[in-house]
C-alpha positions as protocol buffer text, in pm:
chain_id: "A"
residue {
  index: 1
  type: GLN
  ca { x: 12573 y: 9644 z: 10359 }
}
residue {
  index: 2
  type: VAL
  ca { x: 12183 y: 9775 z: 10375 }
}
residue {
  index: 3
  type: GLN
  ca { x: 11880 y: 9599 z: 10300 }
}
residue {
  index: 4
  type: LEU
  ca { x: 11545 y: 9757 z: 10237 }
}
residue {
  index: 5
  type: VAL
  ca { x: 11211 y: 9571 z: 10226 }
}
residue {
  index: 6
  type: GLU
  ca { x: 10879 y: 9723 z: 10107 }
}
residue {
  index: 7
  type: SER
  ca { x: 10529 y: 9603 z: 10201 }
}
residue {
  index: 8
  type: GLY
  ca { x: 10186 y: 9710 z: 10164 }
}
residue {
  index: 9
  type: GLY
  ca { x: 10141 y: 9730 z: 9804 }
}
residue {
  index: 10
  type: GLY
  ca { x: 9806 y: 9558 z: 9654 }
}
residue {
  index: 11
  type: LEU
  ca { x: 9504 y: 9606 z: 9436 }
}
residue {
  index: 12
  type: VAL
  ca { x: 9285 y: 9937 z: 9548 }
}
residue {
  index: 13
  type: GLN
  ca { x: 9002 y: 10088 z: 9400 }
}
residue {
  index: 14
  type: PRO
  ca { x: 9032 y: 10460 z: 9277 }
}
residue {
  index: 15
  type: GLY
  ca { x: 8967 y: 10678 z: 9593 }
}
residue {
  index: 16
  type: GLY
  ca { x: 9111 y: 10427 z: 9813 }
}
residue {
  index: 17
  type: SER
  ca { x: 9384 y: 10431 z: 10046 }
}
residue {
  index: 18
  type: LEU
  ca { x: 9689 y: 10233 z: 10117 }
}
residue {
  index: 19
  type: ARG
  ca { x: 9962 y: 10239 z: 10339 }
}
residue {
  index: 20
  type: LEU
  ca { x: 10310 y: 10125 z: 10226 }
}
residue {
  index: 21
  type: SER
  ca { x: 10588 y: 10045 z: 10466 }
}
residue {
  index: 22
  type: CYS
  ca { x: 10963 y: 10004 z: 10432 }
}
residue {
  index: 23
  type: THR
  ca { x: 11207 y: 9848 z: 10696 }
}
residue {
  index: 24
  type: ALA
  ca { x: 11570 y: 9904 z: 10679 }
}
residue {
  index: 25
  type: SER
  ca { x: 11820 y: 9655 z: 10829 }
}
residue {
  index: 26
  type: GLY
  ca { x: 12203 y: 9593 z: 10804 }
}
residue {
  index: 27
  type: SER
  ca { x: 12481 y: 9832 z: 10852 }
}
residue {
  index: 28
  type: ILE
  ca { x: 12275 y: 10137 z: 10930 }
}
residue {
  index: 29
  type: ASP
  ca { x: 12489 y: 10427 z: 11096 }
}
residue {
  index: 30
  type: SER
  ca { x: 12306 y: 10735 z: 11052 }
}
residue {
  index: 31
  type: ILE
  ca { x: 12013 y: 10789 z: 10832 }
}
residue {
  index: 32
  type: TYR
  ca { x: 12011 y: 11130 z: 10671 }
}
residue {
  index: 33
  type: ALA
  ca { x: 11677 y: 11066 z: 10453 }
}
residue {
  index: 34
  type: MET
  ca { x: 11447 y: 10831 z: 10336 }
}
residue {
  index: 35
  type: ALA
  ca { x: 11231 y: 10879 z: 10026 }
}
residue {
  index: 36
  type: TRP
  ca { x: 10971 y: 10698 z: 9854 }
}
residue {
  index: 37
  type: TYR
  ca { x: 10986 y: 10663 z: 9429 }
}
residue {
  index: 38
  type: ARG
  ca { x: 10782 y: 10496 z: 9220 }
}
residue {
  index: 39
  type: GLN
  ca { x: 10788 y: 10368 z: 8840 }
}
residue {
  index: 40
  type: PRO
  ca { x: 10477 y: 10342 z: 8624 }
}
residue {
  index: 41
  type: PRO
  ca { x: 10477 y: 10047 z: 8378 }
}
residue {
  index: 42
  type: GLY
  ca { x: 10660 y: 10164 z: 8073 }
}
residue {
  index: 43
  type: LYS
  ca { x: 10794 y: 10490 z: 8226 }
}
residue {
  index: 44
  type: GLN
  ca { x: 11090 y: 10620 z: 8399 }
}
residue {
  index: 45
  type: ARG
  ca { x: 11119 y: 10627 z: 8790 }
}
residue {
  index: 46
  type: GLU
  ca { x: 11009 y: 10921 z: 8936 }
}
residue {
  index: 47
  type: TRP
  ca { x: 11056 y: 11081 z: 9314 }
}
residue {
  index: 48
  type: VAL
  ca { x: 10727 y: 11084 z: 9531 }
}
residue {
  index: 49
  type: ALA
  ca { x: 10828 y: 11190 z: 9861 }
}
residue {
  index: 50
  type: VAL
  ca { x: 11090 y: 11240 z: 10119 }
}
residue {
  index: 51
  type: ILE
  ca { x: 11179 y: 11280 z: 10501 }
}
residue {
  index: 52
  type: ILE
  ca { x: 11501 y: 11400 z: 10613 }
}
residue {
  index: 53
  type: SER
  ca { x: 11626 y: 11341 z: 10962 }
}
residue {
  index: 54
  type: GLY
  ca { x: 11511 y: 11646 z: 11144 }
}
residue {
  index: 55
  type: GLY
  ca { x: 11131 y: 11535 z: 11019 }
}
residue {
  index: 56
  type: THR
  ca { x: 11088 y: 11773 z: 10711 }
}
residue {
  index: 57
  type: THR
  ca { x: 10886 y: 11637 z: 10425 }
}
residue {
  index: 58
  type: THR
  ca { x: 10838 y: 11736 z: 10073 }
}
residue {
  index: 59
  type: TYR
  ca { x: 10649 y: 11592 z: 9830 }
}
residue {
  index: 60
  type: ALA
  ca { x: 10616 y: 11583 z: 9424 }
}
residue {
  index: 61
  type: ASP
  ca { x: 10364 y: 11785 z: 9273 }
}
residue {
  index: 62
  type: PRO
  ca { x: 10127 y: 11503 z: 9139 }
}
residue {
  index: 63
  type: VAL
  ca { x: 10101 y: 11342 z: 9504 }
}
residue {
  index: 64
  type: LYS
  ca { x: 10062 y: 11649 z: 9727 }
}
residue {
  index: 65
  type: GLY
  ca { x: 9786 y: 11664 z: 9932 }
}
residue {
  index: 66
  type: ARG
  ca { x: 9718 y: 11295 z: 9896 }
}
residue {
  index: 67
  type: VAL
  ca { x: 10005 y: 11102 z: 10051 }
}
residue {
  index: 68
  type: THR
  ca { x: 10211 y: 11181 z: 10384 }
}
residue {
  index: 69
  type: ILE
  ca { x: 10563 y: 11006 z: 10447 }
}
residue {
  index: 70
  type: SER
  ca { x: 10653 y: 10933 z: 10790 }
}
residue {
  index: 71
  type: ARG
  ca { x: 10919 y: 10743 z: 10976 }
}
residue {
  index: 72
  type: ASP
  ca { x: 10975 y: 10557 z: 11302 }
}
residue {
  index: 73
  type: ASN
  ca { x: 11361 y: 10592 z: 11380 }
}
residue {
  index: 74
  type: ALA
  ca { x: 11325 y: 10359 z: 11656 }
}
residue {
  index: 75
  type: LYS
  ca { x: 11215 y: 10062 z: 11404 }
}
residue {
  index: 76
  type: ASN
  ca { x: 11406 y: 10211 z: 11111 }
}
residue {
  index: 77
  type: MET
  ca { x: 11102 y: 10228 z: 10912 }
}
residue {
  index: 78
  type: VAL
  ca { x: 10972 y: 10466 z: 10673 }
}
residue {
  index: 79
  type: TYR
  ca { x: 10593 y: 10469 z: 10574 }
}
residue {
  index: 80
  type: LEU
  ca { x: 10392 y: 10636 z: 10289 }
}
residue {
  index: 81
  type: GLN
  ca { x: 10014 y: 10674 z: 10376 }
}
residue {
  index: 82
  type: MET
  ca { x: 9809 y: 10743 z: 10031 }
}
residue {
  index: 83
  type: THR
  ca { x: 9448 y: 10805 z: 9992 }
}
residue {
  index: 84
  type: SER
  ca { x: 9216 y: 10939 z: 9699 }
}
residue {
  index: 85
  type: LEU
  ca { x: 9428 y: 10710 z: 9496 }
}
residue {
  index: 86
  type: LYS
  ca { x: 9381 y: 10756 z: 9121 }
}
residue {
  index: 87
  type: PRO
  ca { x: 9489 y: 10486 z: 8825 }
}
residue {
  index: 88
  type: GLU
  ca { x: 9805 y: 10688 z: 8740 }
}
residue {
  index: 89
  type: ASP
  ca { x: 9913 y: 10608 z: 9084 }
}
residue {
  index: 90
  type: THR
  ca { x: 9975 y: 10246 z: 8988 }
}
residue {
  index: 91
  type: ALA
  ca { x: 10336 y: 10189 z: 8985 }
}
residue {
  index: 92
  type: VAL
  ca { x: 10595 y: 9968 z: 9153 }
}
residue {
  index: 93
  type: TYR
  ca { x: 10687 y: 10179 z: 9475 }
}
residue {
  index: 94
  type: TYR
  ca { x: 11022 y: 10175 z: 9572 }
}
residue {
  index: 95
  type: CYS
  ca { x: 11182 y: 10282 z: 9913 }
}
residue {
  index: 96
  type: ASN
  ca { x: 11526 y: 10426 z: 9924 }
}
residue {
  index: 97
  type: VAL
  ca { x: 11757 y: 10565 z: 10225 }
}
residue {
  index: 98
  type: ARG
  ca { x: 12037 y: 10809 z: 10216 }
}
residue {
  index: 99
  type: LEU
  ca { x: 12320 y: 10730 z: 10468 }
}
residue {
  index: 100
  type: GLY
  ca { x: 12582 y: 11030 z: 10550 }
}
residue {
  index: 101
  type: VAL
  ca { x: 12600 y: 11351 z: 10386 }
}
residue {
  index: 102
  type: GLY
  ca { x: 12818 y: 11532 z: 10151 }
}
residue {
  index: 103
  type: ALA
  ca { x: 13074 y: 11313 z: 9937 }
}
residue {
  index: 104
  type: SER
  ca { x: 13047 y: 11018 z: 10177 }
}
residue {
  index: 105
  type: SER
  ca { x: 12678 y: 10977 z: 10101 }
}
residue {
  index: 106
  type: ARG
  ca { x: 12555 y: 10622 z: 10035 }
}
residue {
  index: 107
  type: TYR
  ca { x: 12202 y: 10529 z: 9875 }
}
residue {
  index: 108
  type: TYR
  ca { x: 12016 y: 10205 z: 9896 }
}
residue {
  index: 109
  type: TRP
  ca { x: 11705 y: 10056 z: 9722 }
}
residue {
  index: 110
  type: GLY
  ca { x: 11436 y: 9818 z: 9811 }
}
residue {
  index: 111
  type: GLN
  ca { x: 11284 y: 9560 z: 9561 }
}
residue {
  index: 112
  type: GLY
  ca { x: 10987 y: 9744 z: 9517 }
}
residue {
  index: 113
  type: THR
  ca { x: 10599 y: 9646 z: 9593 }
}
residue {
  index: 114
  type: GLN
  ca { x: 10315 y: 9682 z: 9309 }
}
residue {
  index: 115
  type: VAL
  ca { x: 10048 y: 9941 z: 9382 }
}
residue {
  index: 116
  type: THR
  ca { x: 9759 y: 9881 z: 9147 }
}
residue {
  index: 117
  type: VAL
  ca { x: 9461 y: 10130 z: 9143 }
}
residue {
  index: 118
  type: SER
  ca { x: 9183 y: 10018 z: 8943 }
}
residue {
  index: 119
  type: SER
  ca { x: 8804 y: 9923 z: 8936 }
}
């Protein structure tokens, strides 16, 4: 049993910044990767960014240069720093954690936090 809780969402004006946080708790053995996804209203969920155990990060094209994913291993937390926000960034943002590798991999999701970019 793993629980993920996101926070930090809210209303921000275009061009503004926001920092999302995700805290993992429960039966956490070995976190291989933590990621952020988002789901705009009326659209499918899409991948945003990922950070693996060694610290390597990868970003989706729409957010490259505007977001930074980071983690605090001691606190079992992952962050998403977003800058230069656009209206199209409006979505429910979800935290995802991958435990283990290969066939034994397990994935868990948070409940999501709403980000609204509007003037």
